[in-house]
N, C-alpha and C positions, 0 to 999 in steps of 0.2 A: 587472207588471214594467215600470219606465219603459226604452224601448228609445231605442236611440242616432240621434240625428239621421242624415240622410244629407249629405254636405259642401256645401255651397250658396259662390257665389262671396265671402259675407263671410267665409270662415274663413282668413283669413289669419293671421299667426304674433301681429299686432300684436291681432288682434280676440279672437284668445283671449288673449292675456295681460290683455287688459282685462278678458274676462271673471269669467278665475282671479281677478286683485284686487278685483274686484267683489265677486266670492262671499267673498273671504276677509276683505273689508272688513264685508260684511252680517255673517259668523259669527261676529266679534269680540264682536258686538253680541249677535246672535238665536240662536246656535250653524248649525252647519254643515246639517242636515238641512235648517230654514227657510229658509238662505242658498240654496242651491241654488235650493231651491223658487222664492225670488221671484228670484233673476237667471232661472231657466228662461223664466216669465210674462217677465219685461222683453225680453229679447234673441229669446224666438223658438227656442231650444236645450231638446234636451231635457233630462232631470235626468241621464240615465244618461250622456250625453254629456259633460255639464261637472262630475259625478263624477270623470268619466276623465280629463279636463283638470286636474284639481284634483289629484287622487293623482300625476298623473305631474309634477306642479310642487313637491310633499311628496313623492314615493318616494325613498328611501336607497339601497337594493340597486341599482336600473338607472340610478341617475343618474349620469351622468358624470363630474361635479362636486357634492361635497356638497351638495342643498341648505339655504339662507340661508348659503353661504361667499360667491355674487358678490353684487356690485352695480353699479350703471349708474355710471360715471364723473361721465357726464352731467347725470344728471339726481338720484344719489344714491339710487335707488329700488335694491331687491332686483328682481334677475333670477331667471327662472323656466326651468326645460327647456319646450319647445313642440314637438309632435312631431305634426304634420298626415300625413294617410292619403299614402304613396304622396313624401312629401316629405322632409330630413334633418332630424335632431334640431336646434335652434338655440336657443341663450338669447336671454332678449328680457326687458327691464325692464318690470314693472308698475306703474302701466301706461305703455303704450308711450310715450315721447316723442319717437320720430320718425326713433331712430335705427336703422339695418343691422342684421337678424339674426345673432346670435357663431354659427360653427359648433362645435357641441358639442364634439365629436372634437378639432378646433384646440384650442379651447380647455382641454380635458383635459388633451390632451399639453404644453400653456406650463405649466397649475396643475403637473403632475407633474415636468417639468423644474425648475421653480425649488423645488421641496420636494426631491428628489434633493439637489441644487448645494448648498441650503443647513442642510437636516436631514435627512442620509439615515439617520441614525442611528433616524430614526421610523419608519423603512418597513421591516418585519422582512424577513428574507432569504427570495427566492422570489416576495415579493409586490412587484417593482417595477413590474409593471405594472398595477399599483393605487395605486398611488404618490398619486395625486391624491385618493382617499377617505380617506389619509392626514392630507391637505393640513389639516383643522382643527384638529389637535395643533401645525402650527408657525405656520399664518396665522390672523388674528383677520378679517381681511377680503381680497376680492380685488376691487378695482374695475375695471372693463372700459372701457377708451377706445373709442379709433375701431375698434380690431377687437382681436382676440385676441394681434397682438404687444404691444399699448399696455395694459398691466395695471398697477394700483398697488397695492402690497402693504402690508400692515400684519401686520409678524411676530408672534407671540408674545411676551413677554419672558421668560416662561417655559412653553418647548413641553413640551408632555405626551403621553404616549405612549396612542394609543387602544387600546381593546378591541373588537374585532370593527366598522371602522366602515360593514361594508356589509351589516350586521345591520339590518330591519327591526324599529322597536321592539317591535312585540309579540315577535319571537325574543328581542330584547336581553332583554325583561320575562321571560322563559321562563328563558332564561341564566342570566341575575341572580336568581331564586326558587332556582335548582337550585346554585348556586355559595353562596349565603348558608345552604340546607340541609344543604348538607354543612362548614359552619363558615368558607367562604372570602368572609370578610365583606369585604376589601379589593378584593379582584377584582371582589364583586359591585357594590360603590360604582364602582369603577373604568368597569364595562362602562355603567351606567347613567349616567355622567359622560359616558363618550365620547356617548351619542345624545342626552345636553342640554345638551353642550356646546354651541351656539348659541342655547340658549334664554334669556331673562333670566329667571327667578320673580320679577324687580320691574316687569317690564312688567304691563299694565293687560290684554294681549293673553292671554287662558289658554287652554287646549290644546284642540285640533278633534276631538281622538280620546281614547278610552276607555285605549289602550294608554301614549301618552303621560303623561298622570295617573295612572294608578295606577305608569308608572316614578317621577315625580317622588315620591310618596307612598313608596313603597319606598326612594327614595336616604333621604329624611327620615328615615324607620323606621330604617335603618342607618348613617345618619350620625349620627343622635342618642344611639345607644347605644356605638358602637363607634368614631366617631370626636369633630370638633368640634361640638357642639349648635348655635353660634351659626350653623354653616354649614348647619345643617339646619333652621333656623328660616326662610329665606325661602323653600325647596322646598316645607316644609310647608304653608305660609299658600297658594303658588300651587295645590300640588297639592289642597289644602281648597277652593278658588274655583273649581278646574277640574270637580272632579269635583260639587261642587253646581250649578255651571252645567249639566253633561251629563248627572245623573242623577237630580237634585233634591236636596232636605235630607234626605230619610226612606231611602234606598237605603244597605244596608251599609257598600258604599266609601265613601260620603262621611263617615258614621258615623266607620269606621276611620280616614279623613284625618283627623277634627277628633278624634279621639282621641292621632295622633300630633302635630297640631298644640299640643293641651296639653300634652302629654307637650316638645315643645321648648320652650314658653316655660317651662315649669318649670324646666327643665335650665338653662335660660338667665338665671334669675332675674326673669322677666315674671307674677311671682305673680298680679297682679290681669288680666294678659290669659290666664293659665293658669284661673283662678277664671271667667273667665266662659264660657271653653270646656267645662271640667267641669259648670258649670251647664247649659250647651246639652244637652250630652250626656244627664245626668241629666232632661230633662224630654223629649227624644227615649226613652228607655226607660220613663219611668213612662208615656209614651203608648201605645206600643209592647207593653212586655210589662209593667208593672203597677208599682205604688210598691215590693212587695218584690219585685222581682226581682233576681238575683245581679246581671246589669249593673249594674242602678240602684243598687244597695248600695255596688256597689263604684266606681262612680262619686263616690258618695255620699262615702264612707270618703276614695276620693283626695281628693276639694273639700276635707274637713275638714283634709288633713294642708298643702295648699296654704295654704288659711286661716293654719295655726298657722305656717305658715315666713312668711305676709308680717305677722306679729305681733296675728291677730285670735285668740289663745288661747281666751277665752270663747268667741265665737262656733264656733271647729272643735271642741272638746269638746263643747259641746251636741251639735252636728251626729256626730259619732263617737259621742256616749252612745245617743241613738237611732237612728242606724245599727246600732249594735251588738246594742242590744236588738231592733229591725226583725227584725236577719239570724237572732238566736236563737231568735225565736218564728215564723218561717218557714222556717227551715232548720238544726233541730235539729240537731247532730251532723255538719252540716259541717266541715269540715278550714279555713273561713277563722274561723271563729266564735271560736275563742280567739285567732288572729292580729290581730282587731280589738281584744280584751280588753286584749292584751299594748299594742300602741296607745293605747289609751285612758288605761290604766296610767304608761305613759310620758310623754304629754302632761302629767295631772296632776304627775309628776316632776317634769317640766322645769320649772312652773309653780313647786312648792315649793321649788326649787333655785335659782329665780330671787329667790324673793320677791314674788311679784306679790299675794299676801293675799287670793285671792278666797274669798268667801263661802263656808262647808260646804254641799255640794250642788248646787252652780252647774251642774254638768252629772248631773244626778240624771233620766236616761231616764224615771224617772214624771212627773216635774214636765212641765208643758207649754209648752214655750220655742219659742214661735213664730218666733223669730230660728234656729231652726235648719233651718226647712223652705227647700225649694229652686223658692221659689213666683217665680221668672223676675229675682232678686237675688244676687248672688252679694259683692257689697259690704256690711258692716259698715256 
């Protein structure tokens, strides 16, 4: 296990800020562990020390001011918490632009005072000493000028109450899952929104840690079912990209995120994108569990319904008929068998009602309908 480096002369706040900036820049391209290893080799500081600096810069529970809220008014770069051995906590931009470090406690008090003056209702009773932690609910950005008294505040047009702003993302994820399990979906969604409030899902930079990526996936899953699917879609895409980068394409977590993304596309009417996602899921399940495994057949059945919604009724009926026949052969007596046959009957009846005039037996599963297979294309 890597050990921490002993402090040496170059360990100034600027050196730490520049090291963290380089690590996060590389992490956006290669992931955090490879980035730490690369920067460690470049700057001659142990990986454990860089891990500690990055963790402190991104930590929520112990941060005087929430990470991601502050920027330098002089260079417009993000400011992070720097805490050297035997030194005070300070904030400095990354990379350092030459400005003086800002004392962390003084900045915390200034931000807290602004929040309590402008939006005291966002700070729960008895929590005034933690007022700075609730700042993201009122403030979109805090740009720090020459010192902590020179603040340029960007207030949110629609302030929002935060749920447990001092939780770590791992704690928040556990809390949200527990609330969702008890049917408190709105509370779970708000808790996740709090943790991801300063994250832009449209950003090319994905999550650097698993807890954040899983929180985004859970937020998308809960939102697509219990709130607005259109707001779930960006989080579903970001979560899937993040988990794919963190765990690879074959992990169960990545597959789950892909399924959530497919659902979000379907609920928002993006049927082509939804079909592509379900086709990817089918390929994964076929490879991992086999062509007649229940997860494979379930994904095929859903793809058939998406194709029908998108107007490709012949291909949809062929695929669903083949799936129902495979399901009956591989899993006789399974509870989903009658449902698949009922769905196929519904599609047939819908085509008849709309006067499509398809040839008889167009979806006979005994025929060889090559178009019904999912060999790489979900588009007819």
